[in-house]
C-alpha positions in Angstrom: 176.5 3.6 119.3 173.1 5.1 118.4 171.6 4.0 115.1 174.6 1.8 114.5 176.9 4.8 114.0 180.4 4.4 115.2 182.9 7.2 115.8 184.7 5.9 112.7 181.6 6.5 110.6 181.3 10.1 112.0 184.9 10.7 111.0 184.2 9.4 107.5 180.9 11.1 106.7 180.6 14.2 108.9 182.2 16.7 106.6 180.4 15.2 103.5 177.0 15.3 105.2 177.6 18.8 106.5 178.5 20.1 103.1 175.4 18.4 101.5 173.0 19.6 104.1 171.1 22.9 104.4 174.2 24.3 106.1 175.5 25.0 102.6 173.6 27.7 100.8 174.8 28.6 97.3 172.3 29.8 94.8 172.7 31.4 91.3 170.0 33.9 90.4 166.5 33.3 91.9 164.9 30.3 90.1 162.3 29.9 92.8 161.0 33.5 92.6 161.1 33.2 88.8 159.3 29.8 88.9 162.0 28.3 86.8 161.7 24.7 88.0 164.4 23.2 85.8 167.0 25.7 87.0 166.0 25.1 90.6 166.5 21.3 90.2 169.9 21.8 88.6 170.9 23.8 91.6 169.2 21.5 94.1 172.4 20.1 95.6 174.1 23.4 95.8 171.2 24.9 97.9 171.5 22.0 100.4 169.8 18.6 100.6 167.6 17.3 103.4 168.4 14.2 105.4 166.5 11.7 103.2 168.0 13.1 100.1 171.5 12.9 101.6 170.8 9.3 102.7 169.8 8.4 99.2 173.0 9.9 97.8 175.6 8.4 100.1 174.0 5.1 101.1 173.3 5.6 104.9 170.0 5.3 106.7 168.1 8.5 107.2 168.4 8.1 111.0 172.2 7.8 110.6 172.4 10.9 108.5 170.3 12.9 111.0 172.4 11.7 113.9 175.8 12.4 112.2 174.6 15.8 111.1 173.4 16.8 114.5 176.6 15.6 116.1 178.6 17.5 113.5 176.6 20.7 114.0 176.9 20.4 117.8 180.7 20.1 117.6 181.1 22.9 115.1 178.6 25.4 116.5 178.4 24.1 120.1 174.6 23.7 119.7 172.7 21.1 121.8 170.3 19.6 119.2 167.6 17.2 120.2 168.7 13.6 119.5 165.1 12.4 119.2 163.5 14.0 116.2 160.0 13.6 114.9 159.7 14.0 111.1 156.3 15.7 110.6 154.7 17.2 107.6 151.9 16.8 105.1 149.3 17.8 107.7 150.3 14.9 110.0 150.3 15.4 113.8 152.5 13.6 116.2 150.8 10.7 117.9 152.6 8.8 120.8 151.0 5.5 119.8 152.2 5.8 116.2 155.8 6.7 117.1 158.4 4.0 116.6 161.8 4.6 118.1 164.2 4.5 115.1 166.8 2.9 117.5 164.8 -0.3 117.3 165.9 -0.7 113.7 169.5 -0.6 114.8 169.3 -2.9 117.8 172.6 -4.9 117.7 174.7 -7.2 119.9 178.0 -6.2 121.3 179.8 -8.4 118.8 177.9 -6.6 115.9 178.9 -3.2 117.3 182.6 -4.4 117.5 182.4 -5.2 113.8 181.1 -1.7 113.0 184.0 -0.2 115.0 186.5 -2.1 112.9 185.2 -0.4 109.7 186.7 2.8 108.5 187.1 4.7 105.2 189.0 7.9 104.9 186.6 10.9 104.4 188.4 11.9 101.1 188.1 8.4 99.7 184.4 8.1 100.6 183.6 11.5 99.1 185.5 10.6 95.9 183.6 7.3 95.5 180.2 9.0 96.1 180.9 12.0 93.9 182.0 9.6 91.1 178.8 7.5 91.4 180.9 4.4 92.4 179.0 4.3 95.8 175.3 4.9 96.1 172.3 3.7 98.1 172.0 0.5 96.1 171.9 -2.6 98.2 172.0 -6.4 97.5 168.2 -6.6 98.0 167.6 -4.3 95.0 168.6 -7.2 92.8 165.3 -8.9 93.6 163.5 -6.4 91.5 163.6 -8.2 88.1 161.3 -7.9 85.1 160.6 -11.7 84.7 160.2 -13.6 88.0 159.9 -16.9 86.0 163.3 -16.6 84.4 165.9 -19.0 85.8 168.2 -17.4 88.4 170.3 -20.4 89.4 171.0 -23.7 87.5 172.6 -26.5 89.3 172.9 -30.3 88.8 170.2 -30.9 91.4 167.7 -28.2 90.6 166.8 -24.9 88.9 165.6 -21.8 90.8 163.6 -19.0 89.3 164.0 -15.4 90.4 160.6 -15.6 92.1 161.8 -18.7 94.0 165.1 -17.1 94.9 163.2 -14.1 96.5 160.7 -16.4 98.3 163.4 -18.7 99.7 165.6 -15.8 100.8 162.6 -14.4 102.7 161.8 -17.7 104.3 165.4 -18.2 105.4 165.6 -14.7 106.8 162.5 -15.6 108.9 164.1 -18.8 110.0 167.2 -16.9 111.1 165.1 -14.4 113.1 163.2 -17.3 114.8 166.5 -18.6 116.3 167.5 -15.2 117.5 169.8 -13.9 114.8 169.7 -10.1 114.8 171.0 -7.2 112.6 174.8 -7.1 112.4 175.3 -10.7 113.6 177.7 -12.9 111.7 176.2 -16.0 110.0 178.8 -18.5 108.8 178.0 -20.9 105.9 179.6 -24.2 105.1 177.9 -24.8 101.7 179.0 -25.7 98.2 178.7 -23.4 95.2 175.0 -23.6 94.4 171.5 -22.5 95.2 171.9 -23.0 99.0 174.9 -20.6 99.1 173.3 -17.9 97.0 170.0 -18.0 98.8 171.8 -17.9 102.2 173.7 -14.8 101.0 170.5 -13.0 100.0 168.8 -14.1 103.2 171.5 -12.5 105.3 171.3 -9.3 103.3 167.6 -9.1 104.0 168.2 -9.8 107.7 170.9 -7.1 107.9 173.3 -9.8 109.0 176.9 -10.4 107.8 177.6 -13.5 105.7 180.8 -15.5 106.3 181.2 -18.1 103.5 183.6 -20.9 104.4 185.0 -23.4 101.8 184.3 -27.1 102.4 187.9 -28.0 102.2 188.8 -26.3 105.5 189.9 -28.4 108.4 187.8 -28.6 111.5 190.5 -26.6 113.3 190.3 -23.8 110.7 186.5 -23.7 110.7 186.5 -23.4 114.5 189.1 -20.6 114.3 187.1 -18.6 111.9 183.8 -19.1 113.7 185.4 -18.0 117.0 187.3 -15.1 115.5 184.2 -13.7 113.8 181.9 -14.5 116.7 179.5 -16.3 114.3 176.1 -16.9 115.8 175.5 -20.1 113.7 177.0 -22.1 111.0 174.6 -23.0 108.1 175.3 -26.5 106.7 173.6 -28.6 104.1 172.5 -30.9 106.9 173.4 -31.6 110.5 174.1 -35.3 110.3 177.5 -36.6 111.1 180.4 -34.5 112.2 179.4 -30.8 112.0 180.8 -27.6 113.6 179.4 -26.3 116.9 176.4 -24.1 116.3 175.5 -25.9 113.0 172.0 -25.4 111.7 170.6 -27.2 108.6 169.9 -25.0 105.6 166.6 -26.8 104.8 165.3 -26.3 108.4 165.9 -22.5 108.0 164.3 -22.1 104.6 161.2 -23.9 105.7 160.2 -21.1 108.0 157.0 -19.1 107.6 157.4 -15.4 106.6 155.9 -13.1 109.2 153.9 -9.9 108.4 156.2 -7.7 110.5 158.3 -5.1 108.6 161.6 -6.4 107.3 165.0 -5.0 108.0 166.0 -1.7 106.3 169.1 -2.5 104.3 171.7 0.2 104.3 174.3 0.5 101.6 177.2 1.4 103.9 176.4 -1.7 106.1 178.7 -4.7 106.2 177.4 -7.6 104.2 180.2 -10.1 103.7 183.4 -11.2 105.5 186.4 -12.5 103.7 188.8 -15.1 105.2 192.5 -15.7 105.3 194.8 -17.6 107.5 198.1 -15.8 108.2 201.5 -17.5 108.6 201.1 -17.6 112.4 197.8 -19.5 111.9 195.8 -16.5 113.1 192.6 -15.9 111.1 191.8 -12.5 109.5 188.4 -11.4 108.3 188.0 -8.5 105.9 184.8 -6.5 106.0 183.0 -5.8 102.7 179.9 -3.5 102.5 177.0 -3.4 100.1 178.7 -0.5 98.4 182.0 -2.4 98.0 180.2 -5.4 96.4 177.9 -3.3 94.2 180.7 -1.1 92.9 182.6 -4.3 91.9 179.5 -5.6 90.2 179.1 -2.5 88.0 182.8 -2.5 87.2 182.9 -6.1 86.1 179.6 -6.1 84.2 181.0 -4.5 81.0 183.7 -7.3 80.8 181.0 -10.0 81.0 178.9 -8.6 78.1 175.8 -10.4 79.3 172.6 -10.5 77.2 169.1 -11.8 78.0 168.9 -15.5 78.5 172.7 -15.9 79.0 174.1 -18.3 81.6 177.4 -17.7 83.5 179.2 -20.8 84.7 180.8 -20.4 88.1 181.4 -24.1 88.8 185.2 -23.7 88.5 185.4 -21.1 91.3 185.9 -21.7 95.0 183.4 -20.3 97.5 184.7 -16.7 98.0 183.8 -13.0 97.9 184.7 -13.0 94.2 182.4 -15.8 93.3 179.5 -14.2 95.1 180.3 -10.9 93.4 180.1 -12.7 90.0 176.8 -14.3 91.0 175.6 -10.8 91.8 176.6 -9.8 88.3 174.3 -12.5 86.9 171.4 -11.5 89.1 171.9 -7.8 88.2 171.7 -8.7 84.5 168.7 -11.0 85.1 170.5 -14.0 83.7 171.4 -17.4 85.2 174.2 -18.2 87.6 175.2 -21.8 86.8 177.0 -24.4 88.9 176.5 -27.1 86.3 178.4 -26.1 83.2 176.6 -28.2 80.6 174.9 -25.3 78.7 176.5 -22.1 79.9 177.2 -19.2 77.5 179.8 -17.7 79.7 182.5 -19.4 81.7 184.6 -17.9 84.4 187.9 -19.7 85.2 190.5 -18.8 87.8 193.9 -19.0 86.1 197.1 -18.1 88.0 198.3 -15.3 90.2 194.8 -14.0 90.9 193.5 -13.8 87.3 190.0 -14.7 86.3 189.3 -15.5 82.6 185.8 -14.8 81.2 185.2 -16.9 78.0 182.3 -16.8 75.6 181.9 -18.0 72.0 183.2 -14.8 70.6 185.3 -13.0 73.1 187.6 -13.3 76.2 188.3 -10.9 79.0 190.4 -11.0 82.1 190.3 -9.3 85.5 192.5 -9.6 88.5 191.7 -9.3 92.1 191.8 -10.8 95.6 189.1 -11.6 98.2 189.8 -8.4 100.0 190.0 -6.2 96.9 187.5 -7.9 94.4 188.2 -6.9 90.8 190.8 -4.1 90.4 192.7 -4.8 87.2 191.7 -5.9 83.6 193.8 -7.1 80.7 193.6 -8.5 77.2 194.5 -12.0 76.1 198.1 -12.3 77.4 197.7 -10.3 80.7 200.9 -8.5 79.7 199.6 -5.0 80.2 197.0 -5.0 83.0 195.4 -1.6 83.7 193.3 -0.4 86.7 189.5 -0.7 86.5 187.4 2.5 86.9 187.8 4.1 90.3 190.9 2.1 91.3 194.1 3.8 92.2 197.4 1.8 91.8 201.0 2.2 92.6 204.1 0.1 92.7 206.6 0.4 95.6 209.9 -1.0 96.6 210.7 -2.4 100.1 211.5 1.1 101.3 208.0 2.3 100.0 209.5 4.4 97.2 207.2 4.7 94.2 208.5 3.0 91.1 208.2 3.8 87.4 208.6 2.3 83.9 210.4 -1.0 83.8 210.8 -1.3 87.5 209.5 -4.2 89.6 207.9 -4.0 93.1 204.8 -4.7 95.1 201.4 -3.6 93.7 199.3 -1.5 96.1 195.8 -0.4 95.5 193.0 1.8 96.7 189.5 1.7 95.4 185.7 1.4 96.0 185.7 -2.4 96.3 188.5 -2.6 98.8 187.5 -3.9 102.3 186.4 -1.5 105.0 188.9 -3.0 107.5 189.6 -6.1 109.4 187.4 -7.5 112.1 189.1 -7.4 115.5 192.0 -5.2 114.4 195.2 -7.3 114.6 198.9 -6.7 114.0 198.6 -8.2 110.5 196.1 -5.5 109.6 198.9 -2.9 110.0 201.0 -5.0 107.7 198.4 -5.1 105.0 196.9 -1.6 105.1 199.0 1.6 105.1 198.2 4.6 107.2 196.8 6.4 104.1 194.6 3.5 103.0 196.7 1.7 100.4 196.3 -2.1 100.4 199.4 -4.2 100.1 198.5 -6.9 97.6 201.7 -8.9 98.2 201.9 -9.3 94.4 205.0 -8.5 92.5 204.5 -6.5 89.2 206.5 -4.7 86.7 205.4 -1.3 85.4 205.3 -2.2 81.7 203.7 0.8 80.2 203.2 4.4 81.4 201.9 6.5 78.5 198.9 8.5 77.6 198.0 8.8 81.3 197.4 5.0 81.6 199.7 2.8 83.6 200.1 -0.9 82.6 201.4 -3.7 84.8 202.8 -7.1 84.2 202.2 -9.5 87.1 205.3 -11.5 87.9 204.1 -13.7 90.8 202.7 -13.7 94.3 204.9 -13.2 97.4 203.3 -15.1 100.2 
């Protein structure tokens, strides 16, 4: 798997990369000869993008784009391109002592490679999300670039953390993880409460290129062990290692005390996995859904308008359990440059889980609601009474009966969704995966809804309950 590229990734991105590359030459007029720079820029994509430009557009690493493009060209044209390419230019000459094998950036364990193999998006869905701007090259680490590093990022009962401290501690913890042998693509489990330790660990994993597995404190020892074994977690980050702790436990404060080295950090890639969701099926077999940077960032930008955050606001997350949704909402706070609060004393915004998967956002002058699950993040929004929920931007919905027939106005069935925040697949593909994801990519929410309104091109739903 060169450069962390699986066959599934080639299936997803090959046609898109080929069309965006210099293999596609469509030019109107001759803006270059006429020195019409503005017209040339407008047609830039139609004349073909180079590999770095494609990488910036679709959220892959440059090396991954180059590799997939070469593989695609070889298969289409039966050309034997060189796999090892030297990017020269600007008067530079190739020097053996200056060359760094790009494979080094994508050195991963067998377990990390197995996680990549479990990921798959259909080419049509990936192209749709990229063309619509729902997926880009934005990664979690981009949230560190804030205007005021002294503003408060996290407020808890025990301490407050500024944005500068959040960035520093995440870098220190990333260095601590590297010191104990954690590598790109490895899974790092965390048994931490909602608070600074959880958010900093999440950011540290993003900087390391590792995959974060948040576990709720209420899990039994058996359940923790099952998730750790199923996900092949390298370590379990705990508040401390005193008393009864899981195998592989490492104290958070020991990790965050590490010295940051001068060596280059990991290159974050938007299409990389960043987070695992957890669920225990009826047969007590664990499942772990895989979320990428693109999944998380698309959900953040979808939910932000519902939050209506202004400078100096504080969003209270103390009522939420540790989950992908709570981490997504923390990302919303960090994106806006406001405070994520786990001590609700002075918060301007409160997020409360209600029933049947709804989350209520309350401020002094407005309320909003969104609906979602750990594997889908936010997919529906509604007004006060949740009686006419509608799909959020980029989300496709349908309601089907037990025979998979699509239902219409007034009919009740299971809600199924497709969208940019839906998981990329399940780790270690299991029989339950086939029960949850259809062959054409629809996610079976297990939630019963009634199609309550279907007018003006907008479909509304009334959620009746959850079928577990």
